[in-house]
C-alpha positions in Angstrom: 101.6 89.0 178.1 100.1 89.3 181.5 96.4 89.1 181.9 94.5 89.8 185.3 91.0 88.0 185.6 89.0 88.3 188.4 87.3 84.8 189.9 84.5 84.0 192.5 84.3 81.2 194.4 80.8 79.5 195.7 79.8 76.1 197.6 77.1 74.2 195.9 76.2 71.2 197.9 79.5 69.3 198.7 81.9 70.9 196.1 83.3 74.4 195.4 82.8 76.1 192.2 84.9 78.6 190.9 83.9 80.9 188.2 85.7 83.6 186.0 82.5 85.5 185.0 84.5 87.8 182.5 85.8 84.8 180.4 82.9 82.3 181.1 85.3 79.9 182.5 84.4 78.0 185.5 85.4 74.4 187.3 85.1 72.9 190.9 86.9 71.1 193.7 86.6 69.7 197.3 88.1 72.5 198.9 88.2 76.4 198.0 91.9 76.0 197.0 91.2 72.9 194.7 88.4 75.2 193.2 91.0 78.0 192.4 93.6 75.7 190.8 91.4 73.7 188.9 89.9 76.9 187.7 93.2 78.5 186.8 94.0 75.5 184.8 90.8 76.0 182.9 91.5 79.7 182.2 95.0 78.9 181.1 93.6 76.0 178.5 91.1 78.6 177.4 93.7 81.5 176.8 95.9 78.7 174.9 93.2 77.7 172.7 92.5 81.3 171.8 96.1 82.0 171.1 96.2 78.9 168.9 93.1 80.2 166.9 94.1 83.9 166.7 91.5 85.2 168.4 92.8 86.4 172.2 92.7 89.6 171.6 89.1 89.8 170.4 87.8 87.6 172.9 89.6 89.8 175.5 88.3 93.1 174.2 84.7 91.6 173.8 85.0 90.4 177.6 85.9 93.9 178.6 89.4 93.9 178.9 91.9 96.8 178.3 95.4 96.5 176.9 97.7 98.5 178.9 101.5 98.0 177.9 101.8 94.0 177.9 99.0 93.7 180.0 95.5 93.0 179.7 93.6 94.0 182.5 89.5 94.7 183.1 88.2 97.6 182.9 87.6 99.5 186.0 83.7 100.7 186.8 83.2 104.0 188.0 80.3 102.7 190.1 79.4 99.2 191.1 76.4 98.0 193.3 73.6 95.1 193.7 70.2 96.1 192.9 67.3 94.0 194.6 63.9 93.8 193.0 60.7 92.3 194.5 57.8 91.1 192.5 
């Protein structure tokens, strides 16, 4: 089974925080590469636990993933943009 996830990396103070917003899994590291490696391990642990509990397919579907053959991929938006609000 293949699962493609999106990650984002941010700098917060003196550490880098990596997050998979679609799975709501995050981790951190002293460098960008450390943060990416750390979030990969966290995602793998999350997926393994979901498999152990028998909930992986439900979790992926609820998180917006679509099964295509043996792969789970994020659904593709037809439009994506940032909106700004002023109050």
